[in-house]
mmJSON file of the N, C-alpha and C atoms, coordinates in Angstrom:
{"data_MODEL":{"atom_site":{
"group_PDB":["ATOM","ATOM","ATOM","ATOM","ATOM","ATOM","ATOM","ATOM","ATOM","ATOM","ATOM","ATOM","ATOM","ATOM","ATOM","ATOM","ATOM","ATOM","ATOM","ATOM","ATOM","ATOM","ATOM","ATOM","ATOM","ATOM","ATOM","ATOM","ATOM","ATOM","ATOM","ATOM","ATOM","ATOM","ATOM","ATOM","ATOM","ATOM","ATOM","ATOM","ATOM","ATOM","ATOM","ATOM","ATOM","ATOM","ATOM","ATOM","ATOM","ATOM","ATOM","ATOM","ATOM","ATOM","ATOM","ATOM","ATOM","ATOM","ATOM","ATOM","ATOM","ATOM","ATOM","ATOM","ATOM","ATOM","ATOM","ATOM","ATOM","ATOM","ATOM","ATOM","ATOM","ATOM","ATOM","ATOM","ATOM","ATOM","ATOM","ATOM","ATOM","ATOM","ATOM","ATOM","ATOM","ATOM","ATOM","ATOM","ATOM","ATOM","ATOM","ATOM","ATOM","ATOM","ATOM","ATOM","ATOM","ATOM","ATOM","ATOM","ATOM","ATOM","ATOM","ATOM","ATOM","ATOM","ATOM","ATOM","ATOM","ATOM","ATOM","ATOM","ATOM","ATOM","ATOM","ATOM","ATOM","ATOM","ATOM","ATOM","ATOM","ATOM","ATOM","ATOM","ATOM","ATOM","ATOM","ATOM","ATOM","ATOM","ATOM","ATOM","ATOM","ATOM","ATOM","ATOM","ATOM","ATOM","ATOM","ATOM","ATOM","ATOM","ATOM","ATOM","ATOM","ATOM","ATOM","ATOM","ATOM","ATOM","ATOM","ATOM","ATOM","ATOM","ATOM","ATOM","ATOM","ATOM","ATOM","ATOM","ATOM","ATOM","ATOM","ATOM","ATOM","ATOM","ATOM","ATOM","ATOM","ATOM","ATOM","ATOM","ATOM","ATOM","ATOM","ATOM","ATOM","ATOM","ATOM","ATOM","ATOM","ATOM","ATOM","ATOM","ATOM","ATOM","ATOM","ATOM","ATOM","ATOM","ATOM","ATOM","ATOM","ATOM","ATOM","ATOM","ATOM","ATOM","ATOM","ATOM","ATOM","ATOM","ATOM","ATOM","ATOM","ATOM","ATOM","ATOM","ATOM","ATOM","ATOM","ATOM","ATOM","ATOM","ATOM","ATOM","ATOM","ATOM","ATOM","ATOM","ATOM","ATOM","ATOM","ATOM","ATOM"],
"id":[1,2,3,4,5,6,7,8,9,10,11,12,13,14,15,16,17,18,19,20,21,22,23,24,25,26,27,28,29,30,31,32,33,34,35,36,37,38,39,40,41,42,43,44,45,46,47,48,49,50,51,52,53,54,55,56,57,58,59,60,61,62,63,64,65,66,67,68,69,70,71,72,73,74,75,76,77,78,79,80,81,82,83,84,85,86,87,88,89,90,91,92,93,94,95,96,97,98,99,100,101,102,103,104,105,106,107,108,109,110,111,112,113,114,115,116,117,118,119,120,121,122,123,124,125,126,127,128,129,130,131,132,133,134,135,136,137,138,139,140,141,142,143,144,145,146,147,148,149,150,151,152,153,154,155,156,157,158,159,160,161,162,163,164,165,166,167,168,169,170,171,172,173,174,175,176,177,178,179,180,181,182,183,184,185,186,187,188,189,190,191,192,193,194,195,196,197,198,199,200,201,202,203,204,205,206,207,208,209,210,211,212,213,214,215,216,217,218,219,220,221,222,223,224,225],
"type_symbol":["N","C","C","N","C","C","N","C","C","N","C","C","N","C","C","N","C","C","N","C","C","N","C","C","N","C","C","N","C","C","N","C","C","N","C","C","N","C","C","N","C","C","N","C","C","N","C","C","N","C","C","N","C","C","N","C","C","N","C","C","N","C","C","N","C","C","N","C","C","N","C","C","N","C","C","N","C","C","N","C","C","N","C","C","N","C","C","N","C","C","N","C","C","N","C","C","N","C","C","N","C","C","N","C","C","N","C","C","N","C","C","N","C","C","N","C","C","N","C","C","N","C","C","N","C","C","N","C","C","N","C","C","N","C","C","N","C","C","N","C","C","N","C","C","N","C","C","N","C","C","N","C","C","N","C","C","N","C","C","N","C","C","N","C","C","N","C","C","N","C","C","N","C","C","N","C","C","N","C","C","N","C","C","N","C","C","N","C","C","N","C","C","N","C","C","N","C","C","N","C","C","N","C","C","N","C","C","N","C","C","N","C","C","N","C","C","N","C","C","N","C","C","N","C","C"],
"label_atom_id":["N","CA","C","N","CA","C","N","CA","C","N","CA","C","N","CA","C","N","CA","C","N","CA","C","N","CA","C","N","CA","C","N","CA","C","N","CA","C","N","CA","C","N","CA","C","N","CA","C","N","CA","C","N","CA","C","N","CA","C","N","CA","C","N","CA","C","N","CA","C","N","CA","C","N","CA","C","N","CA","C","N","CA","C","N","CA","C","N","CA","C","N","CA","C","N","CA","C","N","CA","C","N","CA","C","N","CA","C","N","CA","C","N","CA","C","N","CA","C","N","CA","C","N","CA","C","N","CA","C","N","CA","C","N","CA","C","N","CA","C","N","CA","C","N","CA","C","N","CA","C","N","CA","C","N","CA","C","N","CA","C","N","CA","C","N","CA","C","N","CA","C","N","CA","C","N","CA","C","N","CA","C","N","CA","C","N","CA","C","N","CA","C","N","CA","C","N","CA","C","N","CA","C","N","CA","C","N","CA","C","N","CA","C","N","CA","C","N","CA","C","N","CA","C","N","CA","C","N","CA","C","N","CA","C","N","CA","C","N","CA","C","N","CA","C","N","CA","C","N","CA","C","N","CA","C","N","CA","C","N","CA","C"],
"label_alt_id":[null,null,null,null,null,null,null,null,null,null,null,null,null,null,null,null,null,null,null,null,null,null,null,null,null,null,null,null,null,null,null,null,null,null,null,null,null,null,null,null,null,null,null,null,null,null,null,null,null,null,null,null,null,null,null,null,null,null,null,null,null,null,null,null,null,null,null,null,null,null,null,null,null,null,null,null,null,null,null,null,null,null,null,null,null,null,null,null,null,null,null,null,null,null,null,null,null,null,null,null,null,null,null,null,null,null,null,null,null,null,null,null,null,null,null,null,null,null,null,null,null,null,null,null,null,null,null,null,null,null,null,null,null,null,null,null,null,null,null,null,null,null,null,null,null,null,null,null,null,null,null,null,null,null,null,null,null,null,null,null,null,null,null,null,null,null,null,null,null,null,null,null,null,null,null,null,null,null,null,null,null,null,null,null,null,null,null,null,null,null,null,null,null,null,null,null,null,null,null,null,null,null,null,null,null,null,null,null,null,null,null,null,null,null,null,null,null,null,null,null,null,null,null,null,null],
"label_comp_id":["MET","MET","MET","SER","SER","SER","THR","THR","THR","GLY","GLY","GLY","ILE","ILE","ILE","TRP","TRP","TRP","ILE","ILE","ILE","LEU","LEU","LEU","ILE","ILE","ILE","VAL","VAL","VAL","ILE","ILE","ILE","VAL","VAL","VAL","ALA","ALA","ALA","LEU","LEU","LEU","LEU","LEU","LEU","ALA","ALA","ALA","GLY","GLY","GLY","LEU","LEU","LEU","ALA","ALA","ALA","LEU","LEU","LEU","GLY","GLY","GLY","PHE","PHE","PHE","PHE","PHE","PHE","GLY","GLY","GLY","ALA","ALA","ALA","ARG","ARG","ARG","ARG","ARG","ARG","TYR","TYR","TYR","MET","MET","MET","GLU","GLU","GLU","LYS","LYS","LYS","TYR","TYR","TYR","ILE","ILE","ILE","ARG","ARG","ARG","GLU","GLU","GLU","ASN","ASN","ASN","PRO","PRO","PRO","PRO","PRO","PRO","ILE","ILE","ILE","ASN","ASN","ASN","GLU","GLU","GLU","ASP","ASP","ASP","GLN","GLN","GLN","LEU","LEU","LEU","ARG","ARG","ARG","MET","MET","MET","MET","MET","MET","MET","MET","MET","MET","MET","MET","GLN","GLN","GLN","MET","MET","MET","GLY","GLY","GLY","GLN","GLN","GLN","ARG","ARG","ARG","PRO","PRO","PRO","SER","SER","SER","GLU","GLU","GLU","LYS","LYS","LYS","LYS","LYS","LYS","LEU","LEU","LEU","HIS","HIS","HIS","GLN","GLN","GLN","MET","MET","MET","MET","MET","MET","ASN","ASN","ASN","SER","SER","SER","MET","MET","MET","LYS","LYS","LYS","GLN","GLN","GLN","GLN","GLN","GLN","GLN","GLN","GLN","SER","SER","SER","GLU","GLU","GLU","LYS","LYS","LYS","ARG","ARG","ARG"],
"label_asym_id":["A","A","A","A","A","A","A","A","A","A","A","A","A","A","A","A","A","A","A","A","A","A","A","A","A","A","A","A","A","A","A","A","A","A","A","A","A","A","A","A","A","A","A","A","A","A","A","A","A","A","A","A","A","A","A","A","A","A","A","A","A","A","A","A","A","A","A","A","A","A","A","A","A","A","A","A","A","A","A","A","A","A","A","A","A","A","A","A","A","A","A","A","A","A","A","A","A","A","A","A","A","A","A","A","A","A","A","A","A","A","A","A","A","A","A","A","A","A","A","A","A","A","A","A","A","A","A","A","A","A","A","A","A","A","A","A","A","A","A","A","A","A","A","A","A","A","A","A","A","A","A","A","A","A","A","A","A","A","A","A","A","A","A","A","A","A","A","A","A","A","A","A","A","A","A","A","A","A","A","A","A","A","A","A","A","A","A","A","A","A","A","A","A","A","A","A","A","A","A","A","A","A","A","A","A","A","A","A","A","A","A","A","A","A","A","A","A","A","A","A","A","A","A","A","A"],
"label_entity_id":["1","1","1","1","1","1","1","1","1","1","1","1","1","1","1","1","1","1","1","1","1","1","1","1","1","1","1","1","1","1","1","1","1","1","1","1","1","1","1","1","1","1","1","1","1","1","1","1","1","1","1","1","1","1","1","1","1","1","1","1","1","1","1","1","1","1","1","1","1","1","1","1","1","1","1","1","1","1","1","1","1","1","1","1","1","1","1","1","1","1","1","1","1","1","1","1","1","1","1","1","1","1","1","1","1","1","1","1","1","1","1","1","1","1","1","1","1","1","1","1","1","1","1","1","1","1","1","1","1","1","1","1","1","1","1","1","1","1","1","1","1","1","1","1","1","1","1","1","1","1","1","1","1","1","1","1","1","1","1","1","1","1","1","1","1","1","1","1","1","1","1","1","1","1","1","1","1","1","1","1","1","1","1","1","1","1","1","1","1","1","1","1","1","1","1","1","1","1","1","1","1","1","1","1","1","1","1","1","1","1","1","1","1","1","1","1","1","1","1","1","1","1","1","1","1"],
"label_seq_id":[1,1,1,2,2,2,3,3,3,4,4,4,5,5,5,6,6,6,7,7,7,8,8,8,9,9,9,10,10,10,11,11,11,12,12,12,13,13,13,14,14,14,15,15,15,16,16,16,17,17,17,18,18,18,19,19,19,20,20,20,21,21,21,22,22,22,23,23,23,24,24,24,25,25,25,26,26,26,27,27,27,28,28,28,29,29,29,30,30,30,31,31,31,32,32,32,33,33,33,34,34,34,35,35,35,36,36,36,37,37,37,38,38,38,39,39,39,40,40,40,41,41,41,42,42,42,43,43,43,44,44,44,45,45,45,46,46,46,47,47,47,48,48,48,49,49,49,50,50,50,51,51,51,52,52,52,53,53,53,54,54,54,55,55,55,56,56,56,57,57,57,58,58,58,59,59,59,60,60,60,61,61,61,62,62,62,63,63,63,64,64,64,65,65,65,66,66,66,67,67,67,68,68,68,69,69,69,70,70,70,71,71,71,72,72,72,73,73,73,74,74,74,75,75,75],
"pdbx_PDB_ins_code":[null,null,null,null,null,null,null,null,null,null,null,null,null,null,null,null,null,null,null,null,null,null,null,null,null,null,null,null,null,null,null,null,null,null,null,null,null,null,null,null,null,null,null,null,null,null,null,null,null,null,null,null,null,null,null,null,null,null,null,null,null,null,null,null,null,null,null,null,null,null,null,null,null,null,null,null,null,null,null,null,null,null,null,null,null,null,null,null,null,null,null,null,null,null,null,null,null,null,null,null,null,null,null,null,null,null,null,null,null,null,null,null,null,null,null,null,null,null,null,null,null,null,null,null,null,null,null,null,null,null,null,null,null,null,null,null,null,null,null,null,null,null,null,null,null,null,null,null,null,null,null,null,null,null,null,null,null,null,null,null,null,null,null,null,null,null,null,null,null,null,null,null,null,null,null,null,null,null,null,null,null,null,null,null,null,null,null,null,null,null,null,null,null,null,null,null,null,null,null,null,null,null,null,null,null,null,null,null,null,null,null,null,null,null,null,null,null,null,null,null,null,null,null,null,null],
"Cartn_x":[0.838,0.0,0.876,0.352,1.133,0.987,1.878,1.905,0.634,0.102,-1.103,-2.3,-2.429,-3.551,-3.409,-2.184,-1.948,-2.3,-1.906,-2.216,-3.727,-4.419,-5.875,-6.539,-6.074,-6.635,-6.424,-5.25,-4.959,-5.854,-6.039,-6.877,-8.336,-8.837,-10.22,-10.385,-9.434,-9.515,-9.475,-8.643,-8.558,-9.879,-10.467,-11.742,-12.861,-12.877,-13.892,-13.719,-12.489,-12.23,-12.637,-12.366,-12.769,-14.289,-14.971,-16.436,-17.035,-16.569,-17.095,-16.773,-15.59,-15.21,-16.067,-16.321,-17.14,-18.556,-19.196,-20.574,-20.67,-19.67,-19.657,-19.523,-18.63,-18.453,-19.699,-20.329,-21.546,-22.668,-22.846,-23.888,-23.609,-22.339,-21.969,-22.263,-21.911,-22.131,-23.627,-24.42,-25.864,-26.459,-26.032,-26.52,-26.075,-24.837,-24.311,-25.087,-25.36,-26.075,-27.524,-28.135,-29.498,-29.554,-28.564,-28.549,-28.073,-27.217,-26.667,-26.892,-28.089,-28.361,-27.392,-27.059,-26.058,-26.507,-27.8,-28.265,-29.498,-29.631,-30.812,-31.487,-32.568,-33.344,-32.549,-31.732,-30.942,-29.946,-29.297,-28.349,-29.071,-30.243,-31.034,-31.472,-31.879,-32.275,-31.104,-29.921,-28.743,-28.394,-28.493,-28.187,-29.157,-30.435,-31.42,-31.205,-30.853,-30.594,-29.352,-28.343,-27.148,-27.434,-28.449,-28.825,-29.774,-30.091,-30.938,-32.417,-32.783,-34.196,-34.579,-35.812,-36.324,-37.187,-36.639,-37.368,-38.497,-39.648,-40.753,-40.659,-41.319,-41.304,-41.942,-42.994,-43.677,-42.734,-41.989,-41.068,-39.934,-39.44,-38.385,-38.87,-40.076,-40.614,-40.834,-41.301,-41.509,-40.183,-39.137,-37.832,-37.253,-37.375,-36.864,-37.619,-38.951,-39.736,-39.377,-39.147,-38.78,-37.403,-36.47,-35.145,-35.246,-36.063,-36.242,-36.889,-37.855,-38.524,-37.553,-36.706,-35.712,-34.74,-34.35,-33.413,-34.041,-35.332,-35.976,-36.243,-36.407,-36.627,-35.365,-34.222,-32.956,-32.729,-33.364,-33.138,-33.982],
"Cartn_y":[-1.188,0.0,1.243,2.261,3.494,4.269,5.198,6.004,6.841,7.323,8.15,7.41,6.145,5.348,5.109,4.832,4.634,5.897,7.035,8.298,8.505,8.22,8.354,7.413,6.173,5.203,5.679,6.187,6.676,7.86,8.779,9.951,9.536,8.632,8.157,7.434,6.598,5.884,6.862,7.888,8.894,9.639,10.065,10.778,9.887,8.618,7.692,7.472,7.337,7.158,8.38,9.565,10.791,10.896,10.6,10.682,9.672,8.425,7.406,7.746,8.238,8.634,9.77,10.764,11.902,11.461,10.699,10.286,9.299,8.443,7.521,8.258,9.239,10.02,10.84,11.372,12.168,11.3,10.119,9.213,8.803,8.525,8.138,9.265,10.504,11.63,11.904,11.799,12.001,10.957,9.713,8.653,8.903,9.319,9.584,10.707,11.778,12.909,12.535,11.719,11.259,10.443,9.565,8.703,9.429,10.424,11.182,12.671,13.163,14.571,15.477,16.613,17.475,18.138,18.203,18.829,18.084,17.976,17.33,18.291,17.841,18.73,19.197,18.326,18.733,19.832,19.689,20.719,22.026,21.953,23.142,23.811,23.024,23.561,24.29,23.68,24.314,25.625,25.644,26.878,27.989,27.649,28.664,29.17,28.289,28.707,29.59,29.307,30.14,31.526,31.615,32.909,33.659,33.077,33.748,33.504,32.526,32.212,30.996,30.98,29.823,29.028,27.966,27.259,26.389,26.481,25.583,24.363,23.301,22.081,22.344,23.156,23.459,24.174,25.149,25.905,25.008,24.12,23.19,22.285,21.752,20.871,21.631,22.894,23.694,23.923,24.252,24.51,23.239,22.107,20.85,20.463,20.64,20.306,21.215,22.492,23.403,23.046,22.634,22.226,20.956,20.009,18.775,19.062,19.993,20.347,21.005,21.9,22.537,21.513,20.558,19.531,18.651,18.332,17.476,18.232,19.555,20.347,20.419,20.336,20.422,19.197,18.088,16.833,16.748],
"Cartn_z":[0.0,0.0,0.0,-0.576,-0.628,0.687,0.877,2.095,2.231,1.139,1.171,1.731,1.369,1.867,3.365,3.821,5.255,6.037,5.543,6.224,6.271,5.182,5.14,6.144,6.227,7.173,8.613,8.914,10.268,10.614,9.697,9.954,10.162,9.324,9.471,10.807,11.186,12.464,13.634,13.541,14.594,14.741,13.642,13.688,14.231,13.822,14.324,15.83,16.281,17.712,18.512,17.994,18.684,18.782,17.696,17.694,18.672,18.615,19.527,20.982,21.241,22.598,23.125,22.285,22.689,23.05,22.152,22.415,23.564,23.719,24.852,26.171,26.235,27.452,27.759,26.729,26.924,27.506,26.943,27.445,28.891,29.202,30.565,31.554,31.203,32.108,32.293,31.246,31.38,32.325,32.197,33.071,34.509,34.699,36.04,36.719,35.989,36.577,36.861,36.012,36.275,37.56,37.769,38.948,40.195,40.051,41.173,40.936,41.243,40.97,41.728,41.14,41.747,43.048,43.312,44.55,45.041,46.355,46.922,47.905,48.529,49.399,50.604,51.178,52.346,51.987,50.836,50.409,50.123,49.518,49.23,50.528,51.501,52.804,53.467,53.427,54.034,53.335,51.996,51.264,51.642,51.755,52.105,53.527,54.43,55.81,55.891,55.077,55.058,54.496,53.622,53.067,54.003,55.147,56.118,55.928,55.126,54.909,55.732,56.161,56.876,55.904,55.297,54.243,54.794,54.161,54.497,53.584,53.992,53.174,51.809,51.799,50.548,49.584,50.11,49.258,48.753,49.613,49.194,48.062,48.215,47.172,45.874,45.969,44.769,44.044,44.801,44.19,43.567,44.25,43.711,42.438,42.454,41.266,40.096,40.367,39.273,38.724,39.589,39.125,38.277,38.71,37.938,36.594,36.585,35.346,34.373,34.864,33.999,33.448,34.275,33.829,32.752,32.904,31.908,30.609,30.653,29.449,28.591,29.201,28.457,27.608,27.914,27.182,25.973],
"occupancy":[1.0,1.0,1.0,1.0,1.0,1.0,1.0,1.0,1.0,1.0,1.0,1.0,1.0,1.0,1.0,1.0,1.0,1.0,1.0,1.0,1.0,1.0,1.0,1.0,1.0,1.0,1.0,1.0,1.0,1.0,1.0,1.0,1.0,1.0,1.0,1.0,1.0,1.0,1.0,1.0,1.0,1.0,1.0,1.0,1.0,1.0,1.0,1.0,1.0,1.0,1.0,1.0,1.0,1.0,1.0,1.0,1.0,1.0,1.0,1.0,1.0,1.0,1.0,1.0,1.0,1.0,1.0,1.0,1.0,1.0,1.0,1.0,1.0,1.0,1.0,1.0,1.0,1.0,1.0,1.0,1.0,1.0,1.0,1.0,1.0,1.0,1.0,1.0,1.0,1.0,1.0,1.0,1.0,1.0,1.0,1.0,1.0,1.0,1.0,1.0,1.0,1.0,1.0,1.0,1.0,1.0,1.0,1.0,1.0,1.0,1.0,1.0,1.0,1.0,1.0,1.0,1.0,1.0,1.0,1.0,1.0,1.0,1.0,1.0,1.0,1.0,1.0,1.0,1.0,1.0,1.0,1.0,1.0,1.0,1.0,1.0,1.0,1.0,1.0,1.0,1.0,1.0,1.0,1.0,1.0,1.0,1.0,1.0,1.0,1.0,1.0,1.0,1.0,1.0,1.0,1.0,1.0,1.0,1.0,1.0,1.0,1.0,1.0,1.0,1.0,1.0,1.0,1.0,1.0,1.0,1.0,1.0,1.0,1.0,1.0,1.0,1.0,1.0,1.0,1.0,1.0,1.0,1.0,1.0,1.0,1.0,1.0,1.0,1.0,1.0,1.0,1.0,1.0,1.0,1.0,1.0,1.0,1.0,1.0,1.0,1.0,1.0,1.0,1.0,1.0,1.0,1.0,1.0,1.0,1.0,1.0,1.0,1.0,1.0,1.0,1.0,1.0,1.0,1.0,1.0,1.0,1.0,1.0,1.0,1.0],
"B_iso_or_equiv":[0.0,0.0,0.0,0.0,0.0,0.0,0.0,0.0,0.0,0.0,0.0,0.0,0.0,0.0,0.0,0.0,0.0,0.0,0.0,0.0,0.0,0.0,0.0,0.0,0.0,0.0,0.0,0.0,0.0,0.0,0.0,0.0,0.0,0.0,0.0,0.0,0.0,0.0,0.0,0.0,0.0,0.0,0.0,0.0,0.0,0.0,0.0,0.0,0.0,0.0,0.0,0.0,0.0,0.0,0.0,0.0,0.0,0.0,0.0,0.0,0.0,0.0,0.0,0.0,0.0,0.0,0.0,0.0,0.0,0.0,0.0,0.0,0.0,0.0,0.0,0.0,0.0,0.0,0.0,0.0,0.0,0.0,0.0,0.0,0.0,0.0,0.0,0.0,0.0,0.0,0.0,0.0,0.0,0.0,0.0,0.0,0.0,0.0,0.0,0.0,0.0,0.0,0.0,0.0,0.0,0.0,0.0,0.0,0.0,0.0,0.0,0.0,0.0,0.0,0.0,0.0,0.0,0.0,0.0,0.0,0.0,0.0,0.0,0.0,0.0,0.0,0.0,0.0,0.0,0.0,0.0,0.0,0.0,0.0,0.0,0.0,0.0,0.0,0.0,0.0,0.0,0.0,0.0,0.0,0.0,0.0,0.0,0.0,0.0,0.0,0.0,0.0,0.0,0.0,0.0,0.0,0.0,0.0,0.0,0.0,0.0,0.0,0.0,0.0,0.0,0.0,0.0,0.0,0.0,0.0,0.0,0.0,0.0,0.0,0.0,0.0,0.0,0.0,0.0,0.0,0.0,0.0,0.0,0.0,0.0,0.0,0.0,0.0,0.0,0.0,0.0,0.0,0.0,0.0,0.0,0.0,0.0,0.0,0.0,0.0,0.0,0.0,0.0,0.0,0.0,0.0,0.0,0.0,0.0,0.0,0.0,0.0,0.0,0.0,0.0,0.0,0.0,0.0,0.0,0.0,0.0,0.0,0.0,0.0,0.0],
"pdbx_formal_charge":[null,null,null,null,null,null,null,null,null,null,null,null,null,null,null,null,null,null,null,null,null,null,null,null,null,null,null,null,null,null,null,null,null,null,null,null,null,null,null,null,null,null,null,null,null,null,null,null,null,null,null,null,null,null,null,null,null,null,null,null,null,null,null,null,null,null,null,null,null,null,null,null,null,null,null,null,null,null,null,null,null,null,null,null,null,null,null,null,null,null,null,null,null,null,null,null,null,null,null,null,null,null,null,null,null,null,null,null,null,null,null,null,null,null,null,null,null,null,null,null,null,null,null,null,null,null,null,null,null,null,null,null,null,null,null,null,null,null,null,null,null,null,null,null,null,null,null,null,null,null,null,null,null,null,null,null,null,null,null,null,null,null,null,null,null,null,null,null,null,null,null,null,null,null,null,null,null,null,null,null,null,null,null,null,null,null,null,null,null,null,null,null,null,null,null,null,null,null,null,null,null,null,null,null,null,null,null,null,null,null,null,null,null,null,null,null,null,null,null,null,null,null,null,null,null],
"auth_seq_id":[1,1,1,2,2,2,3,3,3,4,4,4,5,5,5,6,6,6,7,7,7,8,8,8,9,9,9,10,10,10,11,11,11,12,12,12,13,13,13,14,14,14,15,15,15,16,16,16,17,17,17,18,18,18,19,19,19,20,20,20,21,21,21,22,22,22,23,23,23,24,24,24,25,25,25,26,26,26,27,27,27,28,28,28,29,29,29,30,30,30,31,31,31,32,32,32,33,33,33,34,34,34,35,35,35,36,36,36,37,37,37,38,38,38,39,39,39,40,40,40,41,41,41,42,42,42,43,43,43,44,44,44,45,45,45,46,46,46,47,47,47,48,48,48,49,49,49,50,50,50,51,51,51,52,52,52,53,53,53,54,54,54,55,55,55,56,56,56,57,57,57,58,58,58,59,59,59,60,60,60,61,61,61,62,62,62,63,63,63,64,64,64,65,65,65,66,66,66,67,67,67,68,68,68,69,69,69,70,70,70,71,71,71,72,72,72,73,73,73,74,74,74,75,75,75],
"auth_comp_id":["MET","MET","MET","SER","SER","SER","THR","THR","THR","GLY","GLY","GLY","ILE","ILE","ILE","TRP","TRP","TRP","ILE","ILE","ILE","LEU","LEU","LEU","ILE","ILE","ILE","VAL","VAL","VAL","ILE","ILE","ILE","VAL","VAL","VAL","ALA","ALA","ALA","LEU","LEU","LEU","LEU","LEU","LEU","ALA","ALA","ALA","GLY","GLY","GLY","LEU","LEU","LEU","ALA","ALA","ALA","LEU","LEU","LEU","GLY","GLY","GLY","PHE","PHE","PHE","PHE","PHE","PHE","GLY","GLY","GLY","ALA","ALA","ALA","ARG","ARG","ARG","ARG","ARG","ARG","TYR","TYR","TYR","MET","MET","MET","GLU","GLU","GLU","LYS","LYS","LYS","TYR","TYR","TYR","ILE","ILE","ILE","ARG","ARG","ARG","GLU","GLU","GLU","ASN","ASN","ASN","PRO","PRO","PRO","PRO","PRO","PRO","ILE","ILE","ILE","ASN","ASN","ASN","GLU","GLU","GLU","ASP","ASP","ASP","GLN","GLN","GLN","LEU","LEU","LEU","ARG","ARG","ARG","MET","MET","MET","MET","MET","MET","MET","MET","MET","MET","MET","MET","GLN","GLN","GLN","MET","MET","MET","GLY","GLY","GLY","GLN","GLN","GLN","ARG","ARG","ARG","PRO","PRO","PRO","SER","SER","SER","GLU","GLU","GLU","LYS","LYS","LYS","LYS","LYS","LYS","LEU","LEU","LEU","HIS","HIS","HIS","GLN","GLN","GLN","MET","MET","MET","MET","MET","MET","ASN","ASN","ASN","SER","SER","SER","MET","MET","MET","LYS","LYS","LYS","GLN","GLN","GLN","GLN","GLN","GLN","GLN","GLN","GLN","SER","SER","SER","GLU","GLU","GLU","LYS","LYS","LYS","ARG","ARG","ARG"],
"auth_asym_id":["A","A","A","A","A","A","A","A","A","A","A","A","A","A","A","A","A","A","A","A","A","A","A","A","A","A","A","A","A","A","A","A","A","A","A","A","A","A","A","A","A","A","A","A","A","A","A","A","A","A","A","A","A","A","A","A","A","A","A","A","A","A","A","A","A","A","A","A","A","A","A","A","A","A","A","A","A","A","A","A","A","A","A","A","A","A","A","A","A","A","A","A","A","A","A","A","A","A","A","A","A","A","A","A","A","A","A","A","A","A","A","A","A","A","A","A","A","A","A","A","A","A","A","A","A","A","A","A","A","A","A","A","A","A","A","A","A","A","A","A","A","A","A","A","A","A","A","A","A","A","A","A","A","A","A","A","A","A","A","A","A","A","A","A","A","A","A","A","A","A","A","A","A","A","A","A","A","A","A","A","A","A","A","A","A","A","A","A","A","A","A","A","A","A","A","A","A","A","A","A","A","A","A","A","A","A","A","A","A","A","A","A","A","A","A","A","A","A","A","A","A","A","A","A","A"],
"auth_atom_id":["N","CA","C","N","CA","C","N","CA","C","N","CA","C","N","CA","C","N","CA","C","N","CA","C","N","CA","C","N","CA","C","N","CA","C","N","CA","C","N","CA","C","N","CA","C","N","CA","C","N","CA","C","N","CA","C","N","CA","C","N","CA","C","N","CA","C","N","CA","C","N","CA","C","N","CA","C","N","CA","C","N","CA","C","N","CA","C","N","CA","C","N","CA","C","N","CA","C","N","CA","C","N","CA","C","N","CA","C","N","CA","C","N","CA","C","N","CA","C","N","CA","C","N","CA","C","N","CA","C","N","CA","C","N","CA","C","N","CA","C","N","CA","C","N","CA","C","N","CA","C","N","CA","C","N","CA","C","N","CA","C","N","CA","C","N","CA","C","N","CA","C","N","CA","C","N","CA","C","N","CA","C","N","CA","C","N","CA","C","N","CA","C","N","CA","C","N","CA","C","N","CA","C","N","CA","C","N","CA","C","N","CA","C","N","CA","C","N","CA","C","N","CA","C","N","CA","C","N","CA","C","N","CA","C","N","CA","C","N","CA","C","N","CA","C","N","CA","C","N","CA","C","N","CA","C","N","CA","C","N","CA","C"],
"pdbx_PDB_model_num":[1,1,1,1,1,1,1,1,1,1,1,1,1,1,1,1,1,1,1,1,1,1,1,1,1,1,1,1,1,1,1,1,1,1,1,1,1,1,1,1,1,1,1,1,1,1,1,1,1,1,1,1,1,1,1,1,1,1,1,1,1,1,1,1,1,1,1,1,1,1,1,1,1,1,1,1,1,1,1,1,1,1,1,1,1,1,1,1,1,1,1,1,1,1,1,1,1,1,1,1,1,1,1,1,1,1,1,1,1,1,1,1,1,1,1,1,1,1,1,1,1,1,1,1,1,1,1,1,1,1,1,1,1,1,1,1,1,1,1,1,1,1,1,1,1,1,1,1,1,1,1,1,1,1,1,1,1,1,1,1,1,1,1,1,1,1,1,1,1,1,1,1,1,1,1,1,1,1,1,1,1,1,1,1,1,1,1,1,1,1,1,1,1,1,1,1,1,1,1,1,1,1,1,1,1,1,1,1,1,1,1,1,1,1,1,1,1,1,1,1,1,1,1,1,1]
}}}
């Protein structure tokens, strides 16, 4: 085989590996974030208390539901 064909094969393999790696990593991170959400009710409660607010259960549930809704809209 000529050198040109080898270079073409290497470039195509590199591009295919990059594409597969990107989509594989993206799928893994989406699954990880779905299973381990970045914030939960206890963390939200602590943040509100640090800001000087006294959070009610109703307000916590409203905020969590709005965060979940925003997350599902992005997909």
